[in-house]
C-alpha positions in Angstrom: -0.1 -0.3 0.1 1.6 3.2 -0.9 -0.7 5.9 0.5 -3.7 5.4 3.2 -5.6 8.1 0.6 -6.6 5.1 -1.0 -8.7 3.6 1.8 -10.2 6.7 2.8 -11.2 7.6 -0.2 -13.4 4.1 -0.4 -14.1 4.5 3.5 -18.2 5.2 2.7 -17.8 7.9 5.5 -15.3 10.3 3.6 -16.3 9.6 0.0 -16.7 12.2 -2.2 -14.1 14.5 -0.2 -11.4 16.1 -2.0 -7.5 14.7 -2.0 -6.9 18.0 0.1 -9.3 17.2 2.8 -8.1 13.4 3.1 -4.7 14.9 3.5 -6.1 17.0 6.7 -7.5 14.1 8.1 -4.0 11.6 7.9 -2.3 15.1 9.2 -4.2 14.5 12.4 -4.3 10.5 12.3 -1.9 7.9 13.6 -0.8 4.9 11.8 -1.4 1.5 14.4 -0.6 -2.2 13.8 -2.4 -4.8 16.1 -2.1 -9.0 16.1 -4.7 -10.9 15.5 -6.8 -11.2 19.3 -6.0 -7.5 20.5 -9.1 -5.7 22.0 -9.2 -2.1 21.0 -11.8 -1.1 23.3 -14.5 -3.0 25.6 -18.2 -2.2 25.3 -18.7 0.4 27.7 -15.3 2.0 27.5 -15.0 6.1 26.8 -14.8 6.3 23.1 -11.7 8.9 22.5 -11.3 8.0 19.0 -12.4 6.2 15.4 -10.1 3.8 13.5 -9.7 3.3 10.0 -9.1 -0.2 8.3 -6.0 0.3 6.3 -5.0 -3.6 6.7 -6.7 -6.9 8.2 -9.9 -7.4 10.1 -12.0 -6.1 13.0 -14.2 -7.7 14.5 -17.0 -6.0 16.1 -18.9 -8.0 18.8 -20.6 -8.0 22.2 -21.0 -10.8 25.0 -24.7 -11.7 26.0 -25.6 -13.3 29.0 -25.5 -16.3 28.6 -24.5 -17.2 25.2 -21.0 -16.0 25.2 -19.3 -13.2 22.3 -22.0 -12.3 19.4 -20.1 -10.9 16.8 -22.1 -7.9 14.9 -19.7 -7.5 12.3 -16.5 -8.2 10.7 -14.5 -4.9 9.0 -12.1 -4.9 6.6 -9.9 -2.4 4.8 -11.1 1.2 4.4 -14.5 0.5 6.3 -14.3 3.0 9.6 -15.5 1.6 13.1 -15.7 3.3 16.7 -16.9 6.5 15.0 -20.4 6.5 17.2 -18.4 7.9 20.4 -17.1 10.4 19.0 -20.9 12.0 17.8 -22.4 11.9 21.1 -19.6 11.4 23.5 -21.6 8.3 24.8 -19.4 5.2 26.0 -18.4 2.2 23.1 -21.8 -0.1 22.1 -19.8 -2.9 21.4 -15.9 -4.4 21.7 -13.9 -3.9 18.6 -11.0 -7.3 18.6 -8.8 -8.1 15.9 -10.0 -10.7 13.7 -6.8 -10.7 11.3 -3.6 -8.6 12.2 -4.3 -5.1 10.9 -3.1 -2.1 10.1 -5.2 1.0 11.4 -5.4 4.8 10.5 -6.7 6.0 14.4 -8.2 9.8 14.9 -8.6 11.4 17.6 -11.8 13.3 18.7 -9.8 16.1 19.9 -8.0 16.9 16.8 -11.2 15.6 14.7 -13.1 18.1 16.8 -10.7 21.0 16.2 -9.9 20.3 12.7 -14.1 20.3 11.8 -14.3 23.5 13.7 -11.8 25.5 11.9 -13.0 23.9 8.5 -16.6 24.1 8.3 -17.0 23.1 4.9 -15.0 19.9 5.8 -17.6 19.5 8.9 -20.4 19.6 6.4 -19.3 16.8 4.2 -17.8 14.6 6.8 -21.6 15.4 9.1 -23.5 14.4 5.6 -20.8 11.2 5.4 -21.8 10.2 9.1 -25.7 10.9 8.1 -25.1 8.1 5.5 -22.9 5.3 7.3 -25.8 5.3 10.2 -28.2 5.3 8.1 -27.0 2.4 6.0 -26.2 0.2 9.6 -29.2 1.0 10.3 -30.9 -0.1 7.5 -29.0 -3.1 7.7 -30.2 -3.9 11.5 -33.5 -3.4 10.4 -33.2 -6.3 7.5 -31.1 -8.6 10.3 -34.6 -7.9 13.0 -36.3 -8.9 10.1 -34.6 -11.9 9.1 -34.6 -13.1 12.7 -38.3 -12.0 13.7 -39.0 -14.2 10.3 -37.2 -17.4 11.2 -38.3 -17.6 14.6 -34.8 -17.1 15.8 -36.3 -13.7 17.6 -39.5 -13.8 19.6 
């Protein structure tokens, strides 16, 4: 991989941003490498950063009492996770576990907030990206709940 700009361009959250805007995001991001099985965060932790996957896979899951781990998603290169805590400052809603060794871009909340505050036009574009991303995820969740209801697994 020559440049992290390519996965940023592929990420639903940042689609449509110009290269100059992506460079601003890269300037506040840090590259991280993590081994398989590592926890990036746990359900209930405070959310101080979001991540973009450059390489590898991340499993988003929750532990369900009496059932164990329930994987909600397996994410790969170009996908974003941990973004909800940056928006609402609530605790993490799930665990993020390295499913395959990975390379990530980590974007800290404080620097992200400062960037959006100082670049209003960028904030507008990114916030619409958040709306699209969260709408897509809500639709996927609705489809899963419908499937579980119809299949008799959820009553």
